[in-house]
C-alpha positions in Angstrom: 83.0 4.6 137.3 80.8 2.0 138.9 83.5 -0.6 138.2 86.1 1.5 139.9 83.9 2.0 142.9 83.3 -1.8 143.2 87.0 -2.5 143.1 87.8 0.2 145.6 85.0 -1.1 148.0 86.5 -4.6 147.7 83.7 -6.1 145.7 85.0 -8.5 143.1 83.9 -8.9 139.5 83.0 -12.5 140.3 79.9 -11.3 142.2 78.6 -10.0 138.9 77.0 -12.4 136.5 78.6 -13.1 133.1 75.9 -11.1 131.3 76.5 -8.0 133.5 80.2 -8.3 132.9 79.7 -8.4 129.1 77.3 -5.5 129.1 79.6 -3.5 131.3 82.5 -4.2 129.0 80.6 -3.3 125.8 78.6 -0.3 126.9 79.6 3.0 125.4 79.2 6.4 126.9 76.7 8.8 125.4 79.4 11.0 124.0 81.1 8.1 122.3 77.8 6.9 120.8 77.1 10.3 119.3 80.7 10.6 117.9 80.5 7.2 116.2 77.0 8.0 115.0 78.3 11.2 113.4 81.3 9.4 111.9 79.3 6.6 110.4 76.6 8.9 109.1 79.1 11.3 107.6 80.9 8.3 106.0 77.6 7.2 104.5 77.0 10.7 103.0 80.5 10.8 101.6 80.1 7.4 100.0 76.8 8.4 98.5 78.1 11.7 97.1 81.3 9.9 95.8 79.1 7.3 94.2 77.1 9.9 92.5 80.2 11.7 91.2 81.6 8.4 89.9 78.4 7.8 87.9 79.7 10.0 85.1 83.0 8.1 84.6 83.3 5.3 82.1 82.0 2.1 83.7 81.0 4.3 86.6 77.6 2.6 87.1 79.2 -0.2 89.0 81.1 2.2 91.2 78.0 4.3 91.7 75.9 1.3 92.8 78.5 0.0 95.2 79.3 3.4 96.8 75.7 4.4 97.0 74.7 1.1 98.6 77.7 1.3 101.0 76.6 4.9 101.9 73.1 3.7 102.7 74.4 0.8 104.8 76.7 3.1 106.7 73.9 5.6 107.4 71.6 2.7 108.5 74.4 1.2 110.7 75.1 4.6 112.3 71.8 4.5 114.2 73.0 1.3 115.9 75.4 3.5 117.9 72.5 5.7 119.2 70.1 2.9 120.3 72.2 -0.2 120.2 72.1 -3.0 117.5 69.5 -5.2 119.2 67.1 -2.4 119.8 67.7 -1.1 116.2 66.8 -4.4 114.7 63.7 -4.8 116.9 62.6 -1.3 115.9 63.3 -1.9 112.2 60.9 -4.9 112.1 58.1 -3.3 114.1 54.8 -3.5 112.1 54.9 0.2 111.2 58.3 -0.1 109.6 58.2 -3.7 108.4 57.4 -3.1 104.7 59.8 -0.1 104.4 62.6 -2.2 106.0 62.0 -5.2 103.7 61.8 -3.0 100.6 64.9 -1.1 101.6 67.0 -4.2 102.3 65.7 -5.9 99.2 66.7 -2.8 97.1 70.1 -2.8 98.6 70.7 -6.4 97.6 69.0 -6.1 94.2 71.2 -3.1 93.3 74.3 -5.1 93.8 72.8 -8.1 92.0 71.9 -5.9 89.0 75.4 -4.6 88.7 77.5 -7.7 89.4 75.4 -10.7 88.3 72.8 -9.4 85.8 75.0 -6.7 84.3 72.0 -4.4 83.9 73.1 -0.8 84.5 69.7 0.7 84.0 68.2 -1.7 86.5 70.9 -0.8 89.0 70.0 2.9 88.7 66.3 2.1 89.1 67.1 0.1 92.3 69.3 3.0 93.6 66.3 5.3 93.1 64.1 2.8 94.9 66.8 2.6 97.7 66.6 6.3 98.2 62.8 6.3 98.3 62.7 3.3 100.7 65.3 4.8 102.9 63.4 8.1 103.0 60.1 6.3 103.8 61.9 4.3 106.5 63.5 7.4 108.0 60.2 9.2 108.1 58.7 6.4 110.2 60.8 7.7 113.1 59.2 11.2 113.0 55.7 11.3 114.5 53.1 11.9 111.8 55.6 12.6 109.1 54.3 9.8 106.8 50.8 11.0 107.3 51.8 14.6 106.4 53.6 13.4 103.2 50.6 11.3 102.2 48.3 14.2 102.7 50.5 16.5 100.8 50.8 14.2 97.9 47.1 13.5 97.7 46.3 17.2 97.9 48.8 17.9 95.0 47.4 15.1 92.9 43.7 16.1 93.3 
């Protein structure tokens, strides 16, 4: 809308800097961001469920590992639509999330390595479980005091 106003008022795009033009051309409306977030997140869930269903087929461990990993990547990528990719990466590597992020990304890579290069199906399943735990711990870091509540609950249950 601002661009239309500038054109109608006689202001040329040349008055804007190159950075402003790029940001103007790549910005998405809030509704579009939410729609693409929902699409990516739903695709991630579908991939994860499909991978779990494929686990019980012959040679299904490879398909399970690939689809489960793709599902987690799609779910992680979906949040880029809400806050933008640069802000997402900055927030991923904040000190409170650094360990969870590294473990999660490492498990994503190690799952695929276990299936395709090492040919260890059991190890791939273990890495998928670790993926789930790391992704959960990473996601809980965005909810205030959620990690503290989980830690307190677990320590109470174990004592």
